[in-house]
C-alpha positions in Angstrom: -8.2 -34.5 -27.9 -9.4 -34.4 -24.3 -5.9 -35.3 -23.1 -4.4 -32.5 -25.2 -6.8 -30.0 -23.6 -6.0 -31.3 -20.1 -2.2 -31.0 -20.9 -2.7 -27.4 -22.2 -4.7 -26.5 -19.1 -2.0 -27.9 -16.8 0.7 -25.9 -18.6 -1.5 -22.8 -18.4 -1.9 -23.1 -14.6 1.6 -23.8 -13.5 3.1 -21.8 -10.7 5.5 -20.1 -13.1 2.6 -19.1 -15.5 0.5 -17.9 -12.5 3.3 -15.6 -11.4 3.9 -14.3 -14.9 0.2 -13.3 -15.1 0.5 -11.6 -11.7 3.5 -9.6 -13.1 1.5 -8.6 -16.1 -1.4 -7.5 -13.9 1.0 -5.5 -11.8 2.5 -3.8 -14.9 -1.0 -2.6 -16.0 -1.5 -1.1 -12.5 1.9 0.5 -12.7 1.1 2.1 -16.1 -2.0 3.7 -14.7 0.1 6.0 -12.5 2.4 7.1 -15.3 1.8 9.7 -18.0 1.2 7.0 -20.6 -2.6 7.6 -20.7 -1.8 11.3 -21.0 0.4 10.7 -24.1 -1.8 7.9 -25.5 -5.5 8.3 -24.7 -6.3 4.7 -25.4 -3.6 3.3 -23.0 -5.9 3.4 -19.9 -8.6 1.5 -21.8 -6.1 -1.1 -23.0 -4.7 -1.6 -19.5 -8.2 -2.1 -18.1 -9.1 -4.7 -20.8 -5.8 -6.5 -20.1 -6.7 -6.5 -16.3 -10.1 -8.1 -17.0 -8.3 -10.9 -19.0 -6.1 -11.4 -15.9 -9.2 -11.5 -13.7 -10.6 -14.4 -15.8 -7.3 -16.2 -15.4 -7.4 -15.5 -11.6 -10.8 -17.0 -11.4 -9.7 -20.1 -13.2 -6.7 -20.6 -10.9 -8.7 -19.9 -7.7 -11.4 -22.5 -8.8 -8.6 -25.1 -9.4 -7.1 -24.3 -6.0 -10.5 -24.7 -4.3 -11.0 -28.1 -5.8 -7.8 -29.4 -4.1 -8.8 -28.2 -0.6 -9.8 -30.8 2.0 -13.1 -29.1 3.0 -13.8 -31.7 5.7 -10.5 -30.9 7.4 -11.3 -27.2 7.4 -14.8 -27.8 8.8 -13.4 -29.9 11.6 -10.9 -27.1 12.5 -13.7 -24.5 12.5 -15.6 -26.7 15.0 -12.6 -26.6 17.3 -12.0 -22.8 17.1 -11.3 -21.1 20.4 -12.8 -17.6 21.3 -9.9 -15.7 19.8 -10.3 -17.5 16.4 -14.0 -16.9 16.5 -13.3 -13.2 17.1 -10.9 -13.1 14.1 -13.6 -14.8 11.9 -16.2 -12.3 13.1 -14.0 -9.3 12.3 -13.3 -10.8 8.8 -17.0 -11.3 8.1 -17.7 -7.8 9.2 -15.1 -6.4 6.9 -16.4 -8.5 4.0 -20.0 -7.3 4.7 -18.9 -3.7 4.7 -17.1 -4.2 1.3 -20.3 -5.6 -0.2 -22.4 -2.7 1.3 -19.9 -0.2 0.0 -20.1 -1.7 -3.4 -23.9 -1.6 -3.4 -24.2 2.0 -2.1 -21.3 3.7 -3.7 -20.5 1.5 -6.7 -16.8 1.4 -5.5 -15.3 -1.7 -7.0 -11.7 -1.1 -5.9 -11.8 -3.2 -2.8 -13.6 -6.1 -4.6 -10.9 -6.3 -7.2 -8.2 -5.9 -4.5 -9.7 -8.8 -2.5 -10.0 -10.9 -5.7 -6.3 -10.2 -6.4 -5.2 -11.1 -2.9 -7.1 -14.4 -2.9 -5.4 -15.2 -6.2 -2.0 -14.3 -4.8 -2.6 -16.5 -1.7 -2.6 -19.5 -4.1 1.2 -19.1 -4.3 4.1 -19.0 -1.9 4.4 -15.5 -0.3 8.1 -15.2 -1.1 7.4 -16.0 -4.7 4.7 -13.3 -4.8 7.1 -10.8 -3.2 9.9 -11.7 -5.7 7.4 -11.3 -8.6 6.2 -7.9 -7.4 9.8 -6.7 -6.8 11.0 -7.8 -10.2 8.0 -6.3 -12.0 8.5 -3.0 -10.0 12.2 -2.9 -10.9 11.6 -3.5 -14.6 8.7 -1.1 -14.8 10.6 1.7 -13.0 13.7 1.4 -15.3 11.4 1.3 -18.4 9.3 4.3 -17.5 12.2 6.5 -16.4 14.3 5.6 -19.5 11.4 6.4 -21.9 10.9 9.7 -20.1 14.6 10.6 -20.2 14.6 10.1 -24.0 11.4 12.1 -24.4 9.3 9.1 -25.4 7.0 9.7 -22.3 5.8 13.0 -20.9 7.8 14.4 -18.0 5.2 16.1 -15.9 6.7 19.2 -14.2 4.8 20.3 -11.1 5.6 23.7 -9.5 5.7 24.3 -5.8 4.4 27.7 -4.4 8.0 28.9 -4.1 8.7 28.2 -7.8 10.6 24.9 -7.3 10.3 22.7 -10.3 9.4 19.0 -9.6 10.0 16.5 -12.4 8.0 13.3 -12.5 10.2 11.5 -15.0 7.2 9.7 -16.6 4.9 9.4 -13.6 1.6 11.2 -13.1 3.0 13.0 -10.0 6.6 13.7 -8.9 6.5 11.9 -5.6 5.9 8.5 -7.2 9.5 8.2 -8.4 10.9 8.7 -4.9 8.3 6.4 -3.4 9.1 3.6 -5.8 12.8 4.0 -5.2 12.2 3.9 -1.4 10.2 0.7 -1.5 12.6 -1.0 -4.0 15.5 -0.3 -1.6 13.3 -1.6 1.3 12.4 -4.8 -0.5 15.8 -5.5 -1.9 17.3 -5.1 1.6 14.7 -7.4 3.0 15.8 -10.1 0.6 19.4 -9.6 1.8 18.2 -9.8 5.5 19.0 -6.0 5.8 22.7 -6.7 5.6 24.0 -4.5 2.7 27.6 -3.8 1.7 29.0 -0.3 2.0 29.3 0.0 -1.8 25.6 -0.7 -2.2 24.6 1.6 0.6 26.6 4.3 -1.2 24.7 3.5 -4.4 21.4 3.8 -2.5 22.5 7.2 -1.2 23.3 8.5 -4.6 19.9 7.3 -6.0 18.1 9.0 -3.1 19.9 12.3 -3.6 19.4 12.1 -7.4 15.7 11.4 -6.9 15.4 14.3 -4.4 17.0 16.9 -6.8 14.6 15.8 -9.6 11.4 15.5 -7.6 11.9 17.7 -4.5 10.1 15.0 -2.5 11.2 16.0 0.9 9.2 13.5 3.0 10.3 10.5 0.9 13.9 11.6 1.2 13.6 11.8 4.9 12.0 8.4 5.2 14.6 6.9 2.8 17.5 8.3 4.8 16.0 6.9 8.1 15.7 3.5 6.4 19.3 3.8 5.1 20.6 4.6 8.6 18.7 1.6 10.0 20.1 -0.7 7.3 23.6 0.6 8.0 23.3 0.0 11.7 22.1 -3.5 11.1 24.8 -4.3 8.5 27.7 -3.3 10.8 26.2 -5.0 13.8 25.4 -1.9 15.9 21.8 -3.1 16.4 23.1 -6.4 17.8 24.5 -4.5 20.8 21.1 -3.0 21.6 18.9 -6.1 21.3 16.7 -5.1 24.3 16.1 -1.7 22.8 15.2 -3.1 19.4 12.9 -5.7 21.1 11.2 -2.9 23.0 10.5 -0.9 19.9 9.2 -4.0 18.0 6.8 -4.7 20.8 5.8 -1.1 21.1 4.9 -0.9 17.4 3.0 -4.2 17.4 1.1 -3.1 20.5 0.4 0.5 19.6 -0.4 0.2 15.9 -4.1 0.7 16.5 -3.2 4.3 17.6 -2.2 5.0 13.9 -5.8 5.1 12.6 -7.4 6.2 15.9 -4.8 8.9 16.5 -5.2 10.2 12.9 -8.9 10.7 13.5 -8.4 12.4 16.8 -5.8 14.7 15.4 -8.0 15.8 12.5 -11.0 16.4 14.7 -9.0 18.2 17.3 -7.5 20.5 14.6 -11.1 21.1 13.3 -12.3 22.0 16.8 -9.4 24.4 17.3 -9.9 25.9 13.9 -13.6 26.5 14.4 -13.6 27.7 18.1 -10.3 29.2 19.1 -9.2 32.8 18.7 -6.8 33.2 15.7 -4.4 35.0 17.9 -4.3 32.3 20.6 -1.2 30.2 21.2 -3.1 27.0 20.7 -4.5 28.1 17.4 -1.1 29.2 16.1 0.4 25.8 17.2 -2.4 24.0 15.4 -1.8 26.0 12.2 1.9 25.3 12.5 1.2 21.6 12.6 -1.1 22.0 9.6 1.6 23.8 7.7 4.2 21.1 8.5 1.8 18.6 7.1 1.3 20.7 3.9 -2.3 21.7 4.8 -3.4 18.0 5.2 -5.2 18.5 8.5 -7.4 21.3 7.2 -8.1 19.6 3.9 -9.1 16.3 5.6 -11.3 18.1 8.2 -12.9 20.2 5.4 -13.9 17.0 3.6 -15.3 15.4 6.8 -17.3 18.6 7.5 -18.6 19.1 4.0 -19.4 15.6 3.0 -19.7 13.8 6.4 -18.8 10.3 7.4 -21.1 7.3 7.0 -21.2 3.6 8.1 -20.4 2.3 4.6 -18.5 5.1 2.9 -18.9 7.8 0.3 -18.7 8.0 -3.4 -17.3 11.6 -3.5 -14.4 11.9 -5.9 -11.2 12.9 -4.2 -9.3 15.1 -6.7 -5.5 15.6 -6.4 -2.8 17.0 -8.6 -2.2 13.9 -10.6 -1.7 14.8 -14.3 -4.6 14.1 -16.7 -5.8 15.6 -19.9 -8.7 17.2 -18.1 -6.7 19.1 -15.4 -3.8 20.2 -17.6 -3.3 23.9 -17.4 -6.2 24.4 -14.9 -6.2 25.6 -11.3 -7.3 22.7 -9.2 -8.9 22.9 -5.8 -7.7 19.7 -4.3 -9.9 17.8 -1.8 -7.6 14.8 -1.7 -7.1 13.0 1.6 -3.4 12.0 1.9 -3.7 10.2 5.2 -4.5 6.6 4.2 -6.3 5.8 7.4 -8.6 8.8 7.0 -9.1 8.2 3.3 -10.3 4.7 4.0 -12.6 6.0 6.7 -14.1 8.6 4.3 -14.4 6.2 1.3 -15.3 3.0 3.0 -17.1 4.1 6.2 -16.9 3.4 9.9 -17.7 -0.4 9.8 -14.9 -1.2 7.4 -12.5 1.2 9.1 -12.9 -0.6 12.5 -13.0 -4.1 11.1 -10.2 -3.7 8.6 -7.7 -2.0 10.9 -8.5 -4.6 13.6 -7.4 -7.2 11.0 -4.2 -5.3 10.2 -3.5 -5.0 13.9 -3.8 -8.8 14.2 -1.5 -9.3 11.2 1.2 -7.0 12.7 0.9 -8.6 16.1 1.3 -12.1 14.5 4.4 -10.9 12.6 5.9 -9.8 16.0 5.0 -13.0 17.9 6.3 -15.2 15.1 9.5 -13.1 14.9 9.1 -12.2 11.2 11.3 -9.2 11.9 11.9 -8.3 8.2 8.3 -8.2 7.4 7.5 -6.4 10.6 10.0 -3.6 9.7 8.5 -3.4 6.2 5.1 -3.1 7.8 6.4 -0.3 10.1 7.7 1.7 7.2 4.5 1.3 5.1 2.1 2.0 8.0 4.1 5.0 9.2 4.6 6.6 5.8 0.8 6.1 5.1 0.1 8.7 7.8 0.9 11.3 5.2 0.7 9.4 1.9 -2.1 7.0 0.7 0.2 4.0 -0.1 -0.8 1.5 2.6 -3.0 -0.7 0.3 -1.7 0.4 -3.1 -0.2 -2.9 -4.2 2.1 -1.1 -6.8 4.3 0.0 -3.9 3.1 -1.9 -0.8 3.0 -5.6 -0.1 1.4 -5.5 3.3 -2.0 -6.4 1.7 -0.5 -9.7 0.5 0.3 -10.7 4.1 -3.3 -10.6 5.2 -4.7 -13.9 3.9 -1.5 -16.0 4.7 -1.5 -14.7 8.2 -5.2 -15.3 8.7 -4.8 -18.8 7.3 -2.0 -19.4 9.7 -4.0 -18.1 12.7 -7.2 -19.9 11.9 -6.1 -23.2 10.2 -2.4 -23.4 11.1 -1.4 -24.1 7.5 1.9 -22.2 7.8 0.7 -19.1 6.2 3.4 -19.1 3.5 5.3 -16.5 5.5 8.5 -18.4 6.4 11.6 -16.3 6.3 
């Protein structure tokens, strides 16, 4: 009987089964951003229950993994850390401390669950995790759009101020469709080393245009077109002729990434200073308002939240309300206070301590990708971190895989275990 139980447990914790559970978990997250809970009120509850079942499985796998680790080896390596490694450890501890304090003070469990999921995913090879996420994303996207096309899921239509109709095709907000398409193209191209045939590039273009006419997602279309141009230039060998230029931009990005969160904060506060102190007829005020208009009122909205609610060391529990479709906001006029810039949203929700520590970690990860010549992952990181200046997608694991890089990279830096990031 005992042998049968052991055999069952071994089958239950195989790599294949672990990745299947990760795909199921991903699918429940995916359903949360669709109109399924709008059409079926119990769907959100069922997805949450299924996620808790996955968490139990995660815990079991993590415990089994911990039992196989050679703790003495890790302790010996810790004793031999240099100053840079101790700095990395200090930043990680600070980030973990801020997550705990944020949980205690604001009851925000999102980062706790995300961390738990990332620890679980680090038990597997990074490329296997990426393949699982991509496959689950592709199947989920096809399923949701097909059901919506046949009227089996609600197609949320959002209207712009000029009367333009934006279809969501089964998602809670129209831009999701374009974003998923963007990241699917990105991840598929990564698997092909960003060398894509002209026929598939043409197909990409058709899908991007089709998505744009349905959702009117202008920013996503612009980013997608830039990615397409980059893939085309790499596929036909144009980039090979400008290796020095490409190397310059790679190093510039890896070096200057800290300016993304720092610059975001400075820009918001500078806009607020101009808005509050400058004459409305001055050139500087008009330029600031023009920038705010280009960013769809994001600068004003973010500054307004900072001014109204303030910033703290460990974050805020203020609800950020957007235009995502729910039963509660259907047919009502919503005053959105949502912060679209991911860097500023993390600062607002998680506080200064986490903001500083976490983006120090991300800067370390990006620099490591550059130094180890993980060019494909570096390009993916560039697209994700840049698009997150105007959309909160940086650590949303339904579209972004940058979070899954953190633990493997830290493991590689601290313990030289390879990091599971071989290309």
